[in-house]
C-alpha positions as CSV (number, residue, x, y, z in Angstrom):
1,X,47.7,-6.1,-6.2
2,X,45.2,-9.4,-6.1
3,X,46.5,-10.0,-2.7
4,X,46.7,-6.6,-1.7
5,X,42.8,-5.7,-2.0
6,X,42.3,-9.6,-0.6
7,X,43.7,-8.4,2.1
8,X,42.2,-5.0,3.1
9,X,38.9,-6.1,2.4
10,X,39.4,-9.3,4.5
11,X,40.7,-6.9,7.2
12,X,37.8,-4.0,6.6
13,X,35.4,-7.0,7.5
14,X,36.9,-8.2,10.2
15,X,36.8,-4.6,11.7
16,X,33.1,-4.4,11.0
17,X,32.0,-7.3,12.5
18,X,34.8,-6.1,15.3
19,X,32.9,-2.4,15.8
20,X,29.5,-4.4,16.0
21,X,27.8,-4.2,19.3
22,X,27.9,-7.6,21.2
23,X,25.0,-8.9,23.3
24,X,25.9,-9.0,26.9
25,X,26.0,-12.3,28.3
26,X,23.0,-12.4,30.8
27,X,22.2,-8.9,29.9
28,X,18.4,-6.9,29.0
29,X,16.5,-6.8,26.7
30,X,13.0,-5.8,25.6
31,X,10.6,-5.1,22.8
32,X,8.8,-2.3,21.3
33,X,6.0,-2.2,19.0
34,X,4.4,0.9,17.3
35,X,1.7,2.0,15.2
36,X,0.5,4.7,13.1
37,X,-2.3,7.2,13.4
38,X,-5.5,6.1,15.3
39,X,-7.8,8.7,13.9
40,X,-11.5,7.3,14.5
41,X,-13.5,9.2,11.2
42,X,-17.3,9.2,11.2
43,X,-17.6,5.7,9.4
44,X,-16.0,3.9,12.2
45,X,-17.6,5.5,15.0
46,X,-21.0,4.3,13.0
47,X,-18.9,0.5,13.3
48,X,-18.7,0.9,17.1
49,X,-22.5,1.3,17.3
50,X,-23.5,-1.1,14.7
51,X,-20.8,-4.0,17.2
52,X,-22.3,-2.7,20.0
53,X,-25.8,-4.0,19.3
54,X,-23.9,-7.3,18.7
55,X,-21.3,-7.7,21.4
56,X,-23.9,-5.9,24.2
57,X,-20.6,-4.6,25.3
58,X,-18.8,-0.9,25.2
59,X,-19.9,2.1,26.9
60,X,-22.6,4.2,26.1
61,X,-23.7,2.1,22.6
62,X,-20.2,2.0,21.1
63,X,-17.6,-0.6,21.5
64,X,-14.2,-0.4,19.2
65,X,-12.9,-4.1,20.6
66,X,-13.8,-5.9,17.2
67,X,-12.0,-3.2,14.9
68,X,-9.1,-3.9,16.5
69,X,-8.9,-7.4,18.2
70,X,-6.9,-8.4,14.5
71,X,-4.0,-6.5,15.9
72,X,-4.2,-8.0,19.4
73,X,-1.6,-10.9,19.3
74,X,0.7,-9.3,17.6
75,X,0.7,-5.7,20.2
76,X,-0.3,-7.5,23.0
77,X,3.6,-9.7,22.6
78,X,5.3,-6.5,22.8
79,X,7.0,-5.7,26.3
80,X,5.9,-2.0,25.0
81,X,3.4,-0.9,23.1
82,X,3.5,2.7,21.6
83,X,0.3,4.0,19.8
84,X,-0.3,7.8,18.1
85,X,-4.1,9.0,19.1
86,X,-4.0,11.8,16.9
87,X,-7.5,13.8,18.0
88,X,-8.8,14.7,21.4
89,X,-11.8,13.0,22.6
90,X,-15.2,14.3,23.7
91,X,-17.9,12.7,25.8
92,X,-18.8,9.4,25.9
93,X,-22.6,10.5,24.7
94,X,-21.0,13.0,22.4
95,X,-21.3,14.9,19.9
96,X,-18.3,13.7,18.0
97,X,-16.9,14.9,14.7
98,X,-14.8,14.3,11.9
99,X,-12.3,16.0,9.7
100,X,-11.2,19.2,9.9
101,X,-11.8,19.4,13.4
102,X,-12.1,16.2,14.9
103,X,-13.3,14.8,18.6
104,X,-13.6,11.6,18.7
105,X,-14.9,9.0,21.2
106,X,-13.1,8.3,24.0
107,X,-14.3,5.0,24.0
108,X,-11.5,3.6,21.2
109,X,-9.0,4.2,24.3
110,X,-10.4,1.4,26.2
111,X,-10.4,-0.7,23.3
112,X,-6.3,0.7,22.8
113,X,-6.1,-0.2,26.8
114,X,-7.4,-3.9,25.9
115,X,-4.8,-4.5,22.4
116,X,-2.0,-3.8,24.5
117,X,-0.9,-0.1,24.3
118,X,1.1,0.7,27.1
119,X,1.0,4.7,26.1
120,X,1.0,6.7,23.5
121,X,1.7,10.1,21.8
122,X,-0.5,12.7,21.6
123,X,1.2,15.6,19.3
124,X,-0.5,16.0,16.3
125,X,-1.5,18.9,14.4
126,X,-5.0,18.1,15.3
127,X,-4.0,18.2,19.4
128,X,-6.1,21.5,20.0
129,X,-9.0,21.5,17.3
130,X,-11.4,21.9,20.2
131,X,-8.8,24.1,22.7
132,X,-7.4,23.2,26.4
133,X,-10.5,21.6,27.7
134,X,-10.5,19.2,25.0
135,X,-6.7,18.4,25.3
136,X,-7.0,18.2,29.6
137,X,-10.8,15.7,29.1
138,X,-8.1,13.7,26.5
139,X,-5.4,13.2,29.2
140,X,-8.1,13.0,32.0
141,X,-9.4,9.7,29.7
142,X,-6.5,8.4,28.7
143,X,-5.5,8.0,32.6
144,X,-8.9,6.4,33.7
145,X,-8.0,4.0,30.7
146,X,-4.4,3.5,32.1
147,X,-3.1,4.9,29.1
148,X,0.3,6.7,29.4
149,X,0.2,9.8,27.4
150,X,3.5,12.3,26.3
151,X,3.2,15.4,23.3
152,X,0.3,17.2,25.8
153,X,0.2,18.9,28.9
154,X,-3.3,19.8,31.7
155,X,-0.9,22.1,33.2
156,X,2.1,24.0,33.0
157,X,3.8,21.6,35.7
158,X,3.1,18.2,33.9
159,X,4.5,20.1,30.5
160,X,8.1,19.7,32.8
161,X,7.2,15.9,33.2
162,X,8.5,13.2,31.1
163,X,7.3,9.8,30.5
164,X,9.4,7.2,32.0
165,X,8.0,3.7,32.3
166,X,10.0,1.3,33.5
167,X,10.4,-2.3,30.6
168,X,11.6,-5.6,31.9
169,X,13.9,-3.3,34.6
170,X,15.2,-0.5,32.0
171,X,14.2,3.1,32.4
172,X,12.2,4.4,28.8
173,X,11.2,7.5,28.1
174,X,9.0,8.6,25.2
175,X,8.9,12.2,24.2
176,X,6.2,13.5,21.5
177,X,6.6,16.1,18.7
178,X,4.4,17.9,16.6
179,X,3.8,20.7,14.0
180,X,1.6,23.5,15.0
181,X,-2.2,23.4,12.8
182,X,-2.8,27.0,11.3
183,X,-6.4,25.8,11.5
184,X,-6.5,25.8,15.5
185,X,-2.5,27.1,16.4
186,X,-2.1,27.2,20.8
187,X,-2.9,30.4,22.1
188,X,0.3,31.9,23.7
189,X,-0.9,31.8,26.9
190,X,-1.3,28.1,26.4
191,X,1.6,26.9,24.3
192,X,3.0,24.8,27.5
193,X,0.2,22.8,26.7
194,X,1.4,20.8,23.2
195,X,5.3,20.4,22.0
196,X,6.3,21.6,18.8
197,X,8.9,19.9,16.6
198,X,12.2,21.7,17.4
199,X,15.4,19.8,17.1
200,X,16.5,22.4,20.4
201,X,13.4,20.8,22.7
202,X,14.3,17.5,21.4
203,X,17.7,17.5,22.9
204,X,16.4,19.7,25.9
205,X,14.3,17.1,26.8
206,X,16.3,14.2,25.9
207,X,18.8,15.8,28.6
208,X,16.2,15.9,31.4
209,X,14.8,12.2,30.7
210,X,18.6,11.2,30.8
211,X,18.6,12.9,34.2
212,X,15.6,11.6,35.6
213,X,17.5,8.2,34.8
214,X,16.0,7.3,31.4
215,X,18.6,4.5,29.7
216,X,16.8,4.1,26.6
217,X,14.7,7.4,25.2
218,X,12.3,7.2,22.2
219,X,10.7,10.1,20.3
220,X,7.7,9.6,18.3
221,X,7.1,12.5,15.7
222,X,4.7,14.0,13.8
223,X,5.8,15.2,10.7
224,X,5.9,15.4,6.8
225,X,3.4,15.5,4.2
226,X,0.2,13.6,3.7
227,X,-0.5,10.8,1.0
228,X,3.7,10.5,-0.1
229,X,5.3,7.6,0.4
230,X,8.5,9.4,0.5
231,X,10.1,11.2,3.5
232,X,10.1,14.7,2.9
233,X,12.9,16.7,2.7
234,X,12.5,18.8,5.7
235,X,12.0,15.1,7.6
236,X,15.0,13.9,6.4
237,X,17.4,17.0,7.5
238,X,15.1,16.5,11.2
239,X,16.0,12.4,11.3
240,X,20.0,13.5,10.2
241,X,20.4,15.7,12.8
242,X,18.4,14.1,15.8
243,X,20.2,11.1,15.2
244,X,23.6,13.4,15.2
245,X,23.0,15.7,17.5
246,X,21.3,13.7,20.5
247,X,21.0,10.1,21.7
248,X,18.1,9.4,20.8
249,X,17.4,5.9,20.3
250,X,14.2,5.1,18.3
251,X,12.4,7.6,16.1
252,X,8.5,7.0,15.4
253,X,7.0,8.7,12.4
254,X,3.5,9.7,12.2
255,X,1.3,12.2,9.7
256,X,1.2,11.0,6.3
257,X,-1.0,8.3,6.8
258,X,0.6,6.1,4.6
259,X,3.7,3.9,4.7
260,X,7.0,5.3,4.2
261,X,10.5,3.4,4.6
262,X,11.9,2.4,7.6
263,X,15.7,3.3,7.7
264,X,19.1,3.5,9.9
265,X,20.3,7.1,9.9
266,X,23.7,6.9,11.5
267,X,23.1,4.2,13.2
268,X,19.6,4.7,14.5
269,X,16.1,3.1,13.3
270,X,14.1,5.9,12.0
271,X,10.5,4.9,11.2
272,X,9.3,8.0,8.9
273,X,5.6,7.1,8.9
274,X,3.9,3.9,10.0
275,X,1.3,4.9,8.0
276,X,-2.7,4.4,9.2
277,X,-2.8,2.1,12.2
278,X,-6.8,2.6,11.9
279,X,-9.1,5.2,9.7
280,X,-11.4,5.6,7.0
281,X,-11.1,8.8,5.0
282,X,-13.8,9.8,3.5
283,X,-11.6,9.0,0.0
284,X,-10.1,6.0,1.1
285,X,-7.1,5.4,-1.4
286,X,-5.9,2.2,-0.5
287,X,-2.8,3.7,0.7
288,X,-4.2,4.7,3.3
289,X,-5.9,1.6,4.5
290,X,-2.6,-0.1,4.6
291,X,-0.1,0.1,8.0
292,X,2.8,-1.0,9.5
293,X,3.5,-2.4,13.1
294,X,7.0,-1.5,13.9
295,X,8.6,-4.5,16.3
296,X,12.0,-3.1,18.1
297,X,14.4,-5.2,20.0
298,X,16.9,-3.6,22.4
299,X,19.5,-5.9,23.8
300,X,22.0,-4.4,26.2
301,X,25.2,-4.6,25.0
302,X,29.0,-5.1,26.5
303,X,30.0,-1.3,26.0
304,X,26.7,0.0,28.2
305,X,24.3,1.2,25.0
306,X,21.9,-0.7,22.8
307,X,22.0,-2.9,19.5
308,X,17.9,-2.4,18.1
309,X,16.7,-5.0,15.2
310,X,14.1,-4.2,12.7
311,X,10.9,-6.2,12.7
312,X,7.6,-5.2,11.2
313,X,4.5,-7.1,10.3
314,X,1.7,-4.7,7.7
315,X,-1.7,-4.5,8.5
316,X,-4.6,-3.4,7.0
317,X,-8.1,-1.7,7.5
318,X,-10.8,-3.6,5.4
319,X,-13.7,-1.6,4.2
320,X,-16.9,-2.5,3.2
321,X,-18.9,-1.7,-0.3
322,X,-21.6,1.0,-0.1
323,X,-24.4,-0.9,-0.1
324,X,-28.3,0.4,-0.1
325,X,-30.9,-0.2,3.1
326,X,-31.8,-3.7,2.5
327,X,-29.4,-4.4,0.1
328,X,-27.0,-7.3,0.5
329,X,-23.1,-7.2,0.9
330,X,-21.9,-8.6,-2.3
331,X,-20.0,-12.2,-2.3
332,X,-16.6,-12.1,-1.3
333,X,-16.6,-8.6,0.1
334,X,-15.7,-7.5,3.7
335,X,-19.2,-6.7,6.0
336,X,-17.4,-4.8,8.6
337,X,-14.9,-2.2,9.1
338,X,-12.1,-4.3,10.7
339,X,-8.5,-3.7,11.6
340,X,-6.4,-6.9,10.3
341,X,-3.2,-8.6,10.9
342,X,-2.2,-9.1,6.8
343,X,-0.1,-11.8,7.4
344,X,-2.3,-13.5,9.6
345,X,-5.1,-13.8,6.8
346,X,-2.6,-14.9,4.6
347,X,-1.4,-17.2,6.6
348,X,-4.5,-18.8,7.3
349,X,-7.0,-18.2,4.1
350,X,-9.6,-20.8,5.5
351,X,-13.5,-19.4,3.9
352,X,-11.4,-16.2,1.8
353,X,-12.6,-15.1,-1.6
354,X,-9.5,-14.9,-4.1
355,X,-10.7,-11.2,-4.5
356,X,-9.8,-10.8,-0.3
357,X,-6.3,-12.9,-0.6
358,X,-5.5,-10.8,-3.7
359,X,-6.2,-7.6,-1.3
360,X,-4.0,-8.8,1.4
361,X,-1.1,-9.8,-0.9
362,X,-0.9,-6.3,-2.7
363,X,-0.9,-4.8,1.0
364,X,1.8,-7.1,2.0
365,X,3.6,-6.6,-1.2
366,X,3.3,-3.0,-1.7
367,X,4.2,-2.0,1.8
368,X,7.4,-4.0,2.2
369,X,8.2,-2.3,-1.3
370,X,7.5,1.5,0.2
371,X,9.7,0.3,3.8
372,X,12.4,-0.8,2.0
373,X,12.5,2.0,-0.3
374,X,15.9,3.5,1.6
375,X,18.2,0.2,1.9
376,X,16.6,-1.3,5.2
377,X,17.0,-4.6,4.1
378,X,20.9,-5.1,3.6
379,X,23.7,-4.4,6.1
380,X,20.4,-2.5,8.6
381,X,18.8,-6.1,8.4
382,X,14.9,-4.9,9.1
383,X,12.9,-8.1,8.5
384,X,9.3,-9.3,8.4
385,X,8.1,-9.9,12.0
386,X,7.1,-13.8,12.5
387,X,5.0,-14.4,15.4
388,X,6.9,-17.4,16.2
389,X,10.1,-15.6,17.0
């Protein structure tokens, strides 16, 4: 009986190894970096104004470069970097608005491009905060900045187009979907301008992407419940159906504003929520400042498909303490809003106070726990990203 069990186990192990996709010798490969919500609250606009005074750069008195600079070594290293633009943009000189009807500076787009982002999802519950005019202004500004986009459209004809990019000789399509705001729903006559979350729509657009030559399809989905570190039942159900009923190769989630697990579902990686890439909520919780850059390595297999390995890099938005005019920032505290690479700060702690170093360690430990909460470290193989890889 023992010999039989051992034989069965060995056979199962061999079968499992044989079933694992094998990299194609000399095959194509590419990397994807994806991050969570870019949500520019008024405090970040004020920071960009202070930074512009210091740097003398930016446009119309705003420079978002220093805010985002901390993630440039990671984002710029990817072959394809995808961000999520949560809100419409206004004119460079303003006026700007925060929650609940956002209108943010277009200067953030230049900064996103400068740190290495190539394209962004634009379908969110804030897409239509200021109507079709703002949607068109946003996409015009993204074109000017050199950023691709998926999820919203200026015309019915553009709504039929698929965002397909050549990445290391591989045609990669990026799709984007969201639930719709109850505050500013899309007018019936303009429903073509916004991609609503729908399995049938995802199926149709994936099919159209494949017909247009896409070899890899990535779907960004705005879903779930805000401030919950576990995916909701509707998230789990939709992830199950996408990975069962479509050929989508990677699912990137956002909207929760906190980190949720990354998990393989039916052999496909699903990042339920990568948290905030950059935001400054009116009542920071600690969790809303923590985010993750998902890193996905695609390798062509001998079977003609793709083997995808998943890595991650923890980020944190440093928030300075509130001080009265003329007061000094407490010793050891940060002086400015900054998006930082947490592991880089831990690896290079020179000049950091023990309190700041402890904060970075907390972010690293806590996000790791959330990411792994659905079993990804085991056979799925989710690991931290080393920039030396």
